[in-house]
C-alpha positions as CSV (number, residue, x, y, z in Angstrom):
1,M,58.9,-5.7,7.1
2,T,61.2,-7.7,4.7
3,G,59.3,-10.8,5.6
4,F,56.0,-9.1,4.9
5,F,57.0,-8.1,1.4
6,A,58.5,-11.5,0.7
7,I,55.2,-13.3,1.6
8,A,53.1,-10.8,-0.3
9,R,55.3,-11.1,-3.4
10,R,55.3,-14.9,-3.3
11,E,51.5,-14.9,-2.9
12,F,51.1,-12.7,-6.0
13,R,53.4,-14.8,-8.1
14,Q,51.8,-18.1,-7.1
15,H,48.3,-17.0,-8.1
16,R,48.9,-14.4,-10.9
17,V,47.0,-16.7,-13.3
18,V,43.8,-15.0,-12.0
19,L,44.9,-11.9,-13.9
20,A,44.8,-13.8,-17.1
21,A,41.3,-15.1,-16.3
22,A,40.2,-11.5,-15.6
23,A,41.7,-10.5,-19.0
24,V,39.6,-13.2,-20.7
25,A,36.5,-12.1,-18.8
26,S,37.1,-8.5,-19.9
27,L,36.6,-9.6,-23.5
28,G,33.2,-10.8,-22.7
29,A,32.3,-7.5,-21.2
30,L,33.5,-5.7,-24.3
31,A,31.4,-7.9,-26.5
32,A,28.2,-7.4,-24.5
33,P,26.8,-4.6,-26.8
34,L,26.8,-7.2,-29.7
35,F,24.0,-9.1,-27.9
36,A,22.0,-6.1,-26.6
37,D,19.3,-4.1,-28.3
38,G,19.6,-0.5,-29.3
39,N,21.0,1.9,-26.6
40,H,21.1,-0.9,-24.0
41,G,24.5,-2.1,-25.2
42,A,26.6,0.5,-23.4
43,L,24.7,0.0,-20.1
44,A,25.1,-3.8,-20.5
45,R,28.8,-3.4,-21.0
46,A,29.2,-1.1,-18.0
47,M,27.1,-3.4,-15.7
48,I,28.8,-6.6,-16.7
49,A,32.3,-5.1,-16.4
50,F,31.6,-3.4,-13.1
51,L,29.8,-6.3,-11.4
52,G,32.3,-8.7,-12.9
53,A,35.2,-6.8,-11.4
54,I,33.6,-6.9,-8.0
55,V,32.7,-10.6,-8.2
56,F,36.3,-11.4,-9.3
57,A,37.9,-9.5,-6.5
58,A,35.5,-11.0,-3.9
59,G,36.0,-14.5,-5.3
60,I,39.8,-14.1,-5.1
61,A,39.5,-12.9,-1.5
62,I,37.3,-15.8,-0.5
63,G,39.3,-18.4,-2.4
64,L,42.7,-17.4,-1.1
65,G,41.4,-16.9,2.4
66,A,40.2,-20.5,2.5
67,T,43.3,-22.0,0.9
68,T,46.4,-20.1,1.7
69,L,46.7,-20.4,5.5
70,A,44.3,-22.9,7.0
71,P,45.4,-25.9,4.9
72,G,49.0,-25.2,5.8
73,M,48.2,-25.0,9.5
74,A,46.2,-28.2,9.4
75,T,49.1,-30.1,7.6
76,R,51.8,-28.2,9.4
77,R,53.4,-27.1,6.1
78,I,53.2,-23.5,7.4
79,G,56.1,-24.5,9.6
80,F,58.4,-23.7,6.6
81,D,57.5,-20.0,7.0
82,F,58.1,-20.0,10.7
83,A,61.4,-21.8,10.2
84,R,62.9,-19.0,7.9
85,P,62.1,-17.4,10.5
86,L,59.1,-15.1,9.8
87,S,56.9,-13.5,12.4
88,P,53.2,-14.4,12.6
89,S,52.4,-10.8,11.7
90,A,54.4,-11.0,8.5
91,I,52.8,-14.3,7.5
92,W,49.2,-13.1,8.2
93,C,49.5,-9.6,6.8
94,G,51.7,-10.7,3.8
95,R,49.1,-13.3,2.7
96,L,46.3,-10.8,3.2
97,A,48.1,-8.1,1.3
98,G,48.9,-10.5,-1.6
99,A,45.3,-11.5,-1.8
100,M,44.2,-7.8,-1.9
101,L,46.7,-7.0,-4.5
102,L,45.6,-9.8,-6.7
103,G,41.9,-8.9,-6.2
104,A,42.5,-5.3,-7.0
105,G,44.6,-6.1,-10.0
106,A,42.0,-8.6,-11.4
107,A,39.3,-6.0,-10.9
108,L,41.3,-3.3,-12.8
109,V,42.2,-5.8,-15.6
110,L,38.5,-6.6,-16.1
111,W,37.2,-3.0,-15.8
112,V,39.8,-0.9,-17.6
113,P,39.2,-2.1,-21.2
114,S,35.5,-1.4,-20.9
115,S,36.3,2.0,-19.3
116,M,38.5,2.8,-22.3
117,A,35.5,1.9,-24.5
118,G,33.4,4.5,-22.8
119,A,31.8,2.6,-19.9
120,R,31.1,4.4,-16.6
121,P,30.4,2.9,-13.2
122,P,26.5,2.4,-13.1
123,W,26.1,4.0,-9.7
124,N,22.6,5.2,-10.3
125,D,21.4,1.6,-11.1
126,L,23.1,0.1,-8.0
127,W,22.7,2.8,-5.4
128,T,19.8,4.9,-4.1
129,A,22.2,7.8,-3.8
130,P,23.4,9.5,-7.0
131,E,27.0,9.0,-6.1
132,P,28.9,6.5,-3.9
133,P,30.9,7.6,-0.8
134,V,34.1,9.4,-1.7
135,A,36.2,6.7,0.0
136,W,34.4,3.8,-1.8
137,P,37.7,2.2,-3.0
138,L,39.0,1.9,0.6
139,L,35.6,0.6,1.7
140,A,35.7,-2.0,-1.1
141,L,39.3,-3.1,-0.1
142,G,38.1,-3.3,3.5
143,G,35.2,-5.5,2.5
144,F,37.5,-7.8,0.5
145,A,39.9,-8.1,3.5
146,V,37.0,-9.1,5.7
147,L,35.9,-11.7,3.1
148,F,39.5,-13.1,3.2
149,A,39.3,-13.3,7.0
150,I,35.9,-14.9,7.1
151,A,36.9,-17.5,4.6
152,H,40.1,-18.2,6.6
153,C,38.2,-18.5,9.9
154,A,35.6,-20.9,8.4
155,S,38.3,-23.0,6.7
156,L,40.4,-23.3,9.8
157,A,37.5,-24.2,12.0
158,L,36.4,-27.0,9.7
159,R,39.9,-28.3,9.1
160,S,40.7,-28.4,12.8
161,R,38.0,-31.1,13.3
162,S,37.5,-29.9,16.8
163,G,34.6,-30.4,19.1
164,L,34.7,-26.6,19.5
165,L,32.7,-26.4,16.3
166,A,29.5,-27.2,18.3
167,L,30.2,-24.3,20.7
168,D,30.8,-22.0,17.7
169,A,27.5,-23.0,16.2
170,A,25.7,-22.4,19.5
171,L,27.4,-19.0,19.9
172,A,26.6,-18.0,16.3
173,T,22.9,-18.9,16.9
174,L,22.8,-16.9,20.1
175,C,24.5,-13.9,18.5
176,G,22.1,-14.1,15.6
177,Y,19.1,-14.1,18.0
178,L,20.5,-11.1,19.9
179,V,21.0,-9.2,16.7
180,W,17.4,-9.9,15.8
181,T,16.4,-8.7,19.2
182,A,18.3,-5.5,18.8
183,F,16.7,-4.7,15.5
184,S,13.2,-5.7,16.7
185,R,13.5,-3.1,19.5
186,L,13.8,-0.3,17.0
187,P,10.7,1.5,15.8
188,V,9.3,0.5,12.5
189,Y,8.3,4.0,11.3
190,R,11.0,6.5,10.3
191,A,13.9,5.0,12.2
192,E,16.3,4.9,9.3
193,A,19.2,6.5,11.2
194,P,19.2,4.0,14.1
195,W,18.7,1.1,11.7
196,L,21.7,2.2,9.6
197,R,23.9,2.9,12.7
198,L,23.1,-0.5,14.1
199,A,23.7,-2.3,10.8
200,V,27.0,-0.5,10.1
201,G,28.2,-0.9,13.7
202,L,27.5,-4.6,13.7
203,A,29.1,-5.1,10.3
204,V,32.2,-3.2,11.3
205,A,32.5,-5.1,14.6
206,A,32.0,-8.4,12.8
207,G,34.6,-7.5,10.2
208,A,37.1,-6.4,12.8
209,G,36.4,-9.5,14.8
210,C,37.1,-11.8,11.9
211,L,40.3,-9.9,11.0
212,T,41.5,-9.9,14.6
213,A,40.5,-13.6,15.1
214,G,42.3,-14.6,11.9
215,Y,45.5,-12.9,13.1
216,A,45.2,-14.4,16.5
217,S,44.8,-17.9,15.0
218,V,48.2,-17.5,13.3
219,V,49.9,-16.0,16.2
220,R,48.7,-18.6,18.8
221,G,48.2,-21.6,16.6
222,R,51.3,-21.5,14.3
223,T,51.5,-25.1,13.1
224,D,48.6,-26.5,15.3
225,A,45.2,-26.0,13.7
226,R,43.3,-26.9,16.9
227,T,45.2,-24.4,19.0
228,G,44.6,-21.8,16.2
229,H,40.9,-22.6,16.3
230,R,40.7,-22.1,20.0
231,A,42.4,-18.7,19.7
232,L,40.2,-17.8,16.8
233,S,37.0,-18.6,18.7
234,A,38.0,-16.8,21.8
235,V,38.8,-13.6,20.0
236,L,36.0,-13.8,17.5
237,W,33.1,-14.4,20.0
238,T,34.5,-11.9,22.5
239,V,34.5,-9.1,19.9
240,I,31.1,-10.1,18.3
241,G,29.6,-10.7,21.7
242,A,30.6,-7.2,22.9
243,A,29.2,-5.7,19.7
244,V,25.9,-7.5,20.0
245,L,25.5,-6.4,23.6
246,G,26.3,-2.9,22.7
247,A,23.8,-3.0,19.8
248,N,21.1,-4.1,22.2
249,A,22.0,-1.4,24.7
250,Y,21.8,1.2,21.8
251,A,18.4,-0.2,20.6
252,A,17.1,-0.1,24.2
253,W,18.2,3.5,24.5
254,V,16.4,4.5,21.3
255,H,13.3,2.5,22.4
256,A,13.3,4.3,25.8
257,A,13.1,7.9,24.3
258,K,10.9,10.3,26.3
259,P,9.0,13.4,25.4
260,E,11.8,15.6,26.6
261,D,14.1,14.0,24.0
262,L,12.1,15.8,21.3
263,R,14.6,18.5,20.4
264,E,14.4,19.0,16.6
265,G,10.9,20.2,16.2
266,F,7.7,18.3,16.7
267,W,3.9,18.3,16.1
268,V,1.1,18.2,18.6
269,N,-2.6,17.2,18.5
270,S,-4.8,17.9,21.6
271,A,-8.0,16.6,22.9
272,A,-10.9,19.0,22.9
273,E,-11.1,18.7,26.7
274,G,-8.5,18.1,29.3
275,P,-4.7,18.3,29.3
276,W,-4.0,15.2,27.2
277,L,-2.4,15.4,23.7
278,T,-0.3,13.4,21.3
279,V,3.1,14.7,20.4
280,S,5.5,13.4,17.8
281,G,8.8,14.2,16.3
282,P,12.5,13.0,16.0
283,A,13.8,11.6,19.3
284,R,17.2,9.8,19.6
285,G,17.4,9.5,15.8
286,A,13.9,8.0,15.3
287,E,10.4,9.2,14.9
288,A,8.7,9.0,18.3
289,T,5.0,9.5,19.1
290,F,3.7,9.9,22.7
291,V,0.4,10.3,24.5
292,F,1.3,13.0,26.9
293,D,-0.3,14.7,29.9
294,A,0.6,18.4,29.6
295,A,-0.6,19.0,33.2
296,G,0.9,16.0,35.1
297,G,3.7,14.9,32.8
298,R,2.5,11.3,32.4
299,F,3.2,9.8,29.0
300,E,3.3,6.6,27.1
301,R,5.1,5.9,23.8
302,A,2.9,4.6,21.1
303,F,4.7,2.7,18.4
304,T,2.4,3.6,15.6
305,P,3.2,2.7,11.9
306,D,3.0,6.2,10.6
307,W,1.0,9.4,10.9
308,R,-2.2,7.4,11.6
309,G,-2.7,7.6,15.4
310,P,-2.8,7.6,18.2
311,V,-6.2,9.3,18.4
312,L,-7.8,10.9,21.5
313,S,-11.5,11.0,22.4
314,R,-13.0,14.5,22.4
315,D,-13.4,14.4,26.2
316,G,-9.7,13.4,26.6
317,R,-10.4,10.3,28.6
318,R,-9.2,7.6,26.2
319,A,-6.5,7.1,23.6
320,A,-6.3,4.4,20.9
321,W,-3.7,3.4,18.3
322,V,-2.6,0.5,16.1
323,Q,0.7,-1.0,17.1
324,A,3.3,-1.1,14.3
325,E,4.6,-4.7,13.7
326,S,6.4,-6.2,10.8
327,E,3.6,-8.6,9.9
328,G,-0.2,-8.5,10.5
329,P,-2.7,-8.9,11.9
330,Y,-2.1,-5.7,13.8
331,P,-3.3,-5.3,17.4
332,L,-5.3,-2.4,18.7
333,W,-4.2,-0.7,21.9
334,T,-6.2,1.5,24.1
335,W,-5.4,3.6,27.2
336,R,-7.8,4.9,29.9
337,L,-6.4,8.4,30.5
338,D,-8.9,9.3,33.3
339,V,-7.8,6.5,35.6
340,A,-4.7,7.2,37.7
341,G,-2.1,4.4,37.4
342,E,-3.9,2.8,34.4
343,K,-1.6,1.3,31.8
344,P,-2.1,0.9,28.0
345,L,-4.0,-2.3,27.2
346,R,-3.6,-4.6,24.2
347,T,-7.1,-5.5,23.1
348,R,-8.4,-8.6,21.4
349,I,-9.2,-6.5,18.3
350,L,-6.9,-7.3,15.4
351,L,-6.8,-5.5,12.1
352,N,-5.7,-7.0,8.8
353,S,-3.9,-3.8,7.7
354,Y,-3.2,-0.4,9.0
355,P,-6.6,1.4,8.8
356,Y,-7.1,4.5,6.6
357,L,-9.9,5.9,8.7
358,F,-9.5,5.8,12.5
359,V,-12.1,7.7,14.7
360,L,-13.0,7.5,18.4
361,S,-16.4,8.5,19.7
362,S,-16.6,11.6,22.0
363,D,-16.5,9.4,25.1
364,G,-13.9,7.0,23.7
365,T,-16.0,3.9,24.1
366,R,-16.5,3.3,20.4
367,L,-14.1,3.1,17.5
368,A,-14.7,3.3,13.8
369,C,-12.1,2.3,11.3
370,W,-12.1,1.7,7.5
371,D,-9.8,-1.1,6.5
372,D,-9.6,-2.7,3.1
373,G,-12.9,-1.4,1.9
374,T,-14.9,-2.2,5.1
375,L,-16.1,0.2,7.7
376,T,-16.3,-1.4,11.2
377,V,-17.5,0.1,14.5
378,Y,-16.0,-1.6,17.6
379,D,-17.1,-1.5,21.3
380,L,-13.8,-0.9,23.1
381,E,-15.3,-1.9,26.5
382,Q,-16.4,-5.3,25.3
383,Q,-13.6,-5.5,22.6
384,R,-15.8,-6.7,19.8
385,A,-17.2,-5.5,16.5
386,L,-20.7,-4.1,16.6
387,A,-21.4,-3.4,12.9
388,S,-19.7,-3.2,9.6
389,A,-20.4,-2.3,6.0
390,R,-18.6,-2.3,2.7
391,I,-17.8,1.2,1.5
392,P,-15.7,1.2,-1.7
393,S,-13.3,4.0,-2.2
394,G,-11.6,5.0,-5.5
395,D,-8.0,6.1,-6.0
396,R,-9.0,9.7,-6.2
397,Q,-11.4,9.6,-3.3
398,S,-10.8,10.4,0.4
399,L,-12.8,9.2,3.5
400,G,-13.7,11.1,6.6
401,G,-16.2,10.5,9.4
402,T,-17.5,11.3,12.8
403,F,-19.8,9.8,15.4
404,S,-23.1,11.7,15.5
405,N,-23.8,9.6,18.6
406,L,-22.8,6.2,19.9
407,E,-25.2,4.5,17.5
408,V,-24.6,6.5,14.4
409,F,-21.4,7.0,12.4
410,R,-21.5,9.4,9.5
411,V,-19.1,8.9,6.6
412,Y,-17.9,11.4,4.0
413,R,-16.5,10.0,0.8
414,A,-15.1,12.9,-1.3
415,D,-13.5,13.4,-4.6
416,D,-12.5,16.7,-6.3
417,R,-16.1,17.6,-7.2
418,S,-18.5,15.9,-4.8
419,I,-19.1,14.4,-1.3
420,D,-21.1,11.3,-0.8
421,L,-22.9,11.5,2.6
422,L,-23.4,8.0,4.2
423,Q,-24.5,6.8,7.6
424,L,-23.9,3.5,9.4
425,D,-26.6,2.7,12.0
426,V,-24.8,0.6,14.6
427,R,-28.0,-0.8,16.2
428,A,-29.7,-1.7,12.9
429,R,-26.4,-2.7,11.3
430,S,-27.3,-0.9,8.1
431,L,-25.7,1.6,5.8
432,A,-27.8,4.4,4.4
433,T,-27.1,7.2,1.9
434,L,-28.1,10.5,3.3
435,G,-27.4,12.6,0.2
436,R,-24.7,14.1,-2.0
437,I,-23.0,17.5,-2.2
438,E,-22.0,18.6,-5.7
439,I,-19.4,21.3,-6.1
440,A,-19.4,22.6,-9.7
441,D,-16.2,24.5,-9.5
442,G,-14.3,21.8,-7.7
443,L,-13.7,20.9,-4.0
444,R,-10.5,21.8,-2.2
445,F,-11.5,21.1,1.4
446,F,-14.5,20.1,3.5
447,L,-15.1,20.1,7.3
448,A,-17.9,18.6,9.4
449,D,-18.8,19.7,12.9
450,A,-18.3,17.5,16.0
451,Q,-21.7,15.7,15.5
452,G,-21.7,15.7,11.7
453,D,-24.9,17.7,11.5
454,R,-23.3,20.5,9.3
455,I,-20.7,20.5,6.6
456,L,-18.5,23.4,5.4
457,T,-17.0,23.2,1.9
458,L,-14.2,25.3,0.4
459,G,-14.2,25.5,-3.4
460,S,-11.2,25.1,-5.6
461,R,-11.4,28.0,-8.0
462,T,-12.9,31.0,-6.2
463,L,-12.5,29.6,-2.7
464,D,-16.2,29.9,-2.1
465,V,-17.4,28.7,1.3
466,R,-20.8,27.0,1.7
467,L,-22.7,25.5,4.6
468,F,-24.7,22.3,4.2
469,A,-26.9,20.1,6.4
470,A,-26.1,16.4,7.1
471,N,-28.2,15.3,4.2
472,G,-26.5,17.7,1.8
473,A,-29.2,20.3,1.7
474,P,-27.7,23.8,1.3
475,I,-28.1,26.1,4.4
476,A,-26.1,29.2,3.5
477,T,-23.3,30.6,1.3
478,L,-20.8,32.3,3.6
479,A,-18.5,33.7,0.9
480,D,-18.6,33.4,-2.9
481,A,-16.6,36.4,-4.1
482,P,-13.1,35.4,-5.4
483,A,-10.4,35.6,-2.7
484,E,-6.7,34.9,-2.4
485,I,-6.9,32.8,0.8
486,R,-9.8,31.4,2.8
487,W,-10.0,29.0,5.7
488,P,-13.2,28.2,7.7
489,A,-13.7,26.4,11.0
490,F,-16.5,25.4,13.4
491,L,-16.3,26.7,17.0
492,P,-17.5,24.4,19.8
493,D,-20.7,26.4,20.3
494,G,-21.7,26.0,16.6
495,R,-20.6,29.3,15.3
496,I,-18.3,29.5,12.3
497,V,-15.2,31.6,11.8
498,L,-13.6,32.4,8.5
499,S,-10.1,33.7,7.9
500,E,-9.7,35.3,4.5
501,R,-7.4,37.5,2.4
502,S,-8.8,39.5,-0.5
503,S,-7.2,42.4,-2.4
504,G,-4.2,42.2,0.1
505,N,-6.4,42.8,3.1
506,R,-7.0,40.1,5.8
507,R,-10.0,39.8,8.0
508,L,-11.7,37.4,10.4
509,R,-15.5,36.9,9.8
510,V,-17.9,35.3,12.3
511,F,-21.1,33.6,11.4
512,G,-23.9,32.0,13.4
513,S,-24.6,28.3,13.4
514,D,-27.2,28.9,10.6
515,G,-24.8,31.0,8.5
516,R,-26.0,34.5,9.6
517,V,-23.3,37.1,9.3
518,G,-21.8,38.4,12.6
519,A,-18.8,40.5,13.6
520,V,-15.9,41.2,11.3
521,A,-12.4,41.8,12.7
522,P,-9.5,43.2,10.6
523,L,-6.3,41.1,10.8
524,P,-2.7,42.3,10.5
525,P,-0.7,41.7,7.3
526,A,0.7,38.1,7.4
527,S,2.0,35.3,5.2
528,S,-0.3,32.9,7.0
529,I,-3.0,32.8,9.7
530,S,-3.7,29.7,12.0
531,L,-6.8,29.4,14.2
532,G,-6.5,28.3,17.8
533,G,-9.2,27.9,20.4
534,E,-11.3,30.2,22.6
535,V,-9.3,30.8,25.8
536,A,-12.5,32.5,27.1
537,P,-16.0,32.9,25.6
538,G,-15.6,35.0,22.5
539,M,-11.8,35.3,22.8
540,L,-10.2,33.3,20.0
541,C,-6.4,32.7,19.8
542,L,-4.8,33.2,16.4
543,G,-1.3,32.4,15.1
544,V,0.1,35.1,12.7
545,A,3.2,34.6,10.6
546,D,4.7,37.8,9.1
547,A,6.4,38.1,5.8
548,E,9.6,36.5,7.2
549,F,7.5,33.7,8.7
550,R,8.1,34.8,12.3
551,P,5.1,33.6,14.4
552,S,3.2,35.7,16.9
553,A,0.1,35.0,19.0
554,W,-3.0,37.3,18.8
555,L,-6.3,37.4,20.6
556,A,-9.5,38.1,18.6
557,D,-12.6,39.4,20.4
558,L,-15.4,37.8,18.3
559,N,-18.1,39.9,19.8
560,A,-16.4,43.3,19.4
561,G,-14.6,42.6,16.2
562,S,-11.1,43.5,17.4
563,V,-7.7,41.8,17.6
564,R,-4.5,42.4,19.6
565,K,-1.1,40.8,19.8
566,V,-0.4,38.9,23.0
567,A,3.0,37.3,22.4
568,D,5.9,36.9,19.9
569,D,7.3,33.6,18.7
570,L,4.2,31.6,19.6
571,R,1.7,29.8,17.5
572,P,-1.4,27.7,18.6
573,V,-1.1,24.0,18.2
574,T,-4.7,23.2,17.4
575,T,-6.1,22.8,13.9
576,P,-9.5,23.8,12.4
577,R,-10.6,20.1,12.5
578,A,-10.2,20.0,16.3
579,I,-11.0,23.4,17.8
580,P,-10.8,22.7,21.5
581,D,-13.6,23.5,24.0
582,V,-13.8,27.0,25.4
583,G,-11.3,27.6,28.2
584,S,-9.8,24.1,28.1
585,E,-6.1,23.5,28.6
586,A,-5.7,22.8,24.9
587,T,-6.5,26.5,24.1
588,K,-3.3,27.4,26.0
589,L,-0.9,25.2,24.2
590,F,1.4,26.9,21.7
591,Y,4.4,26.0,19.5
592,G,7.6,27.9,20.2
593,P,10.0,29.2,17.5
594,R,10.6,26.7,14.7
595,N,8.4,24.1,16.4
596,E,11.2,23.3,18.8
597,S,9.2,23.7,22.0
598,L,5.8,23.2,23.4
599,V,4.6,26.1,25.6
600,H,1.7,26.5,28.0
601,F,0.7,30.2,27.6
602,D,-2.3,32.0,29.0
603,P,-3.2,34.9,26.6
604,L,-5.3,36.6,29.3
605,T,-2.6,36.7,32.0
606,G,0.6,36.4,30.0
607,E,1.8,33.4,32.1
608,R,4.2,31.2,30.1
609,T,5.8,27.8,30.9
610,V,7.8,25.6,28.5
611,L,6.5,22.1,28.7
612,L,8.8,20.3,26.2
613,G,11.7,21.2,24.0
614,A,14.1,24.1,23.9
615,R,13.8,26.5,26.7
């Protein structure tokens, strides 16, 4: 311990001139407000003083790391220390401690005068978080120690003039490639936690490797630079190599997440027919999206860029998605779900950007997407574009669309007061305007049926609900009296259901395909109502959340106008834009409590099975 303090004290005395340099630099920071305009002077002083303190400390760590040990080992002058005698631990740790003391002292000398003048650390300008970690001074010292070790290792390797440098370069290149491989395996979308863990883990391992390797070079090399270089390389690449392999193993583990790893709540979209659905949510720290067979358990992970995709055809026989990559063009992937053993296929179709509109035809053979102002219809069997048209869209406009048939795609371009009705004829390769719907009181929401023949609109002010034809001609007004809540939906057979709350009372209204009034069913008091599918003809599933947001499943008889509760803690997974076909498996899929499970539940028999998530 005496030797350690002696080395550290000598290091500090030999290089204490850096404290004087820091004092001179602090005067420059104090004078910064004289050269800034208005209220920017205080910020300029704080920024210059704070960044100057960091740069000074880092520069001292790098400079002393490169010049205090390696030159002495190369010229054998370090033998004086070993002759005193001093242990290798005292020599390495004493030099390191002296450099840290000088760096910290210089940083304080530069920062304290500005701090006394009112400067505060500019955390908000340098960090995304409002405040730095509590232990940031220790993290800073650790970083400066690593800089010292890195500079020492680089200086010793160069001064040794050993052929081992070529092997060092090769191993550095290999490790760099393996680091890139590890990061490239992580998902692009919402994988902040794995990216941060990987980056921090590799940084800590590299820092620890440099510190350990520097120490080993002094212990084994003593007065021989080449021996020290060999010890340094052996330790450094062993530690970094193990860390890189561990990083790749962790990235592969995250990449290999399965649907059963979705534990923290997830969301589901189902096809109108069949057992196939898409399910997404956090899995192993990253957002994961799967195409999943609720009946057989088959699945494939789709590495989509965000919420856009994958999409399922209405008949549940094909899925399509755009693969997330760091640079375009972006490949389109498809998967035949009705063929046993079929694997996802990367098509020849490439998109310049992630599409805003992405719609499959009912049988999954055609795909329409809007990308950078152009609507294009693709043939997925032949993997080629069939027709395209320019459809500009403003900042306050949204686009929707549906295949009326394989040769016609209908487009809805909406703003807060109108809907433009367009139609792309694939065979004729022409774009036509069908009409326009004007909503005087404002448009909150609109919905087209599966073929695009009819359109429902929900007004902004009174929540009026109106039915229009494909060309914008009005068919019927379903509700125009003011209400607190309204939500319409098309049923697969063409009827319309409307959930509404007025004067504190909730009810479910049924209309014919032409807007004629049908049955009315009273609904229980609830904070929200969600519409599921018809588990049997005329038997519609509902999700009811009470005042405390606890969900329950109800069954509405659309012909008799009655409702009854069938289960607690369940809520149907379907949405009004994708009401499944009558009696399909999708009508029996429900969220469990807090969206932490996916449940197959038959409201007619009460049979319940947890498919995914908490049991």
